[in-house]
Residue frames as qw, qx, qy, qz and C-alpha x, y, z in Angstrom:
[[0.584, -0.016, -0.258, 0.769, -2.17, -22.06, -10.69],
 [0.165, -0.938, -0.296, -0.070, -2.78, -18.97, -8.57],
 [0.525, 0.161, -0.182, 0.816, -0.63, -15.93, -7.81],
 [0.223, -0.742, -0.423, 0.470, -0.88, -12.77, -5.74],
 [0.280, 0.566, 0.167, 0.757, -1.25, -9.19, -6.88],
 [0.331, -0.463, -0.448, 0.689, -1.11, -6.10, -4.67],
 [0.085, 0.785, 0.396, 0.469, -3.41, -3.11, -5.05],
 [0.329, -0.170, -0.308, 0.876, -2.18, 0.22, -3.65],
 [0.099, -0.787, -0.528, -0.303, -4.95, 2.60, -2.59],
 [0.257, 0.121, -0.267, 0.921, -4.32, 6.20, -1.49],
 [0.034, -0.555, -0.687, 0.468, -6.76, 7.81, 0.93],
 [0.154, 0.660, 0.072, -0.732, -7.00, 10.98, -1.19],
 [0.244, 0.499, -0.548, -0.625, -6.41, 9.57, -4.69],
 [0.912, 0.166, 0.086, -0.366, -8.00, 6.14, -4.85],
 [0.939, 0.016, 0.258, 0.229, -6.30, 3.24, -6.61],
 [0.022, -0.872, 0.383, 0.303, -2.71, 4.15, -7.45],
 [0.363, 0.531, -0.732, -0.224, -1.49, 0.91, -8.95],
 [0.975, -0.097, 0.105, -0.172, -1.54, -2.88, -9.17],
 [0.074, 0.712, -0.698, 0.003, 1.76, -4.65, -8.57],
 [0.909, 0.044, -0.407, -0.077, 3.00, -8.23, -8.84],
 [0.573, 0.137, -0.552, 0.590, 5.60, -7.55, -6.14],
 [0.460, -0.792, -0.390, 0.088, 4.71, -6.65, -2.55],
 [0.552, -0.341, -0.011, 0.761, 8.05, -4.88, -2.20],
 [0.171, 0.223, 0.355, 0.892, 7.21, -2.51, -5.06],
 [0.311, -0.692, -0.542, -0.362, 3.66, -2.01, -3.78],
 [0.559, -0.674, -0.304, 0.375, 4.97, -1.07, -0.34],
 [0.429, -0.134, 0.132, 0.884, 7.50, 1.32, -1.87],
 [0.033, -0.470, -0.470, -0.746, 4.66, 3.03, -3.75],
 [0.462, -0.740, -0.477, -0.104, 2.54, 3.29, -0.58],
 [0.573, -0.526, -0.155, 0.610, 5.40, 4.71, 1.49],
 [0.315, 0.102, 0.285, 0.900, 6.27, 7.17, -1.28],
 [0.179, -0.655, -0.528, -0.510, 2.65, 8.36, -1.35],
 [0.529, -0.763, -0.337, 0.154, 2.67, 9.10, 2.37],
 [0.564, -0.337, 0.042, 0.753, 6.11, 10.75, 2.25],
 [0.218, 0.320, 0.385, 0.838, 5.13, 13.01, -0.65],
 [0.300, -0.782, -0.451, -0.310, 2.22, 14.28, 1.48],
 [0.020, -0.761, 0.313, -0.568, 4.83, 15.64, 3.90],
 [0.814, -0.507, 0.206, -0.196, 5.01, 12.80, 6.42],
 [0.193, 0.699, -0.688, -0.014, 8.66, 11.76, 6.72],
 [0.024, 0.213, -0.963, 0.161, 8.17, 8.51, 8.63],
 [0.689, -0.173, -0.312, -0.631, 4.94, 6.63, 7.89],
 [0.513, -0.260, 0.726, -0.378, 3.69, 4.13, 10.47],
 [0.491, 0.177, -0.759, -0.390, 3.45, 0.64, 8.95],
 [0.638, -0.127, 0.572, -0.500, 0.79, -1.77, 10.24],
 [0.531, 0.263, -0.718, -0.365, 1.12, -5.24, 8.74],
 [0.377, -0.187, 0.774, -0.474, -0.67, -7.12, 11.50],
 [0.795, 0.308, 0.369, -0.371, -3.09, -8.71, 9.00],
 [0.610, -0.059, 0.674, 0.412, -2.12, -11.13, 6.23],
 [0.443, 0.566, 0.612, 0.329, -4.20, -9.57, 3.44],
 [0.131, 0.914, 0.168, 0.346, -3.79, -5.80, 3.99],
 [0.594, -0.208, -0.204, 0.750, -0.99, -3.45, 5.08],
 [0.008, -0.963, -0.264, -0.053, -1.46, 0.17, 6.11],
 [0.516, 0.083, -0.089, 0.848, 1.07, 3.00, 5.69],
 [0.182, -0.879, -0.439, -0.041, -0.23, 5.89, 7.78],
 [0.371, 0.222, -0.143, 0.890, 0.99, 9.45, 8.04],
 [0.001, 0.316, 0.457, -0.831, -0.40, 12.55, 9.73],
 [0.388, 0.398, 0.005, -0.831, -2.58, 13.61, 6.80],
 [0.716, 0.307, -0.410, -0.475, -2.92, 10.61, 4.43],
 [0.663, -0.239, 0.701, -0.111, -2.97, 6.83, 4.46],
 [0.537, 0.393, -0.614, -0.424, -2.10, 4.25, 1.83],
 [0.806, -0.158, 0.514, -0.247, -3.19, 0.62, 1.91],
 [0.265, 0.388, -0.822, -0.322, -1.65, -2.36, 0.16],
 [0.802, 0.007, 0.357, -0.478, -4.30, -5.02, -0.33],
 [0.138, -0.291, 0.911, 0.256, -3.40, -8.57, -1.38],
 [0.789, 0.279, 0.049, -0.545, -5.52, -10.35, -3.99],
 [0.474, -0.171, 0.843, 0.190, -5.16, -13.98, -5.05],
 [0.578, 0.485, -0.255, -0.605, -5.71, -14.44, -8.78],
 [0.670, -0.061, 0.740, 0.013, -6.47, -17.86, -10.18]]
């Protein structure tokens, strides 16, 4: 049986957490960008395995990993 985990990586801080829920991982990524002073991060989820939350000064990525 396999399942997905989501790694949140901050452009200035490295790995910020591993989550079992994409919703919680995205909330962490958006919070990271907002705390850097960017009120409305741009979300790019055009790829299945990675999502970008980009602000003016920092970026957070949510990468999907399949664990077996």
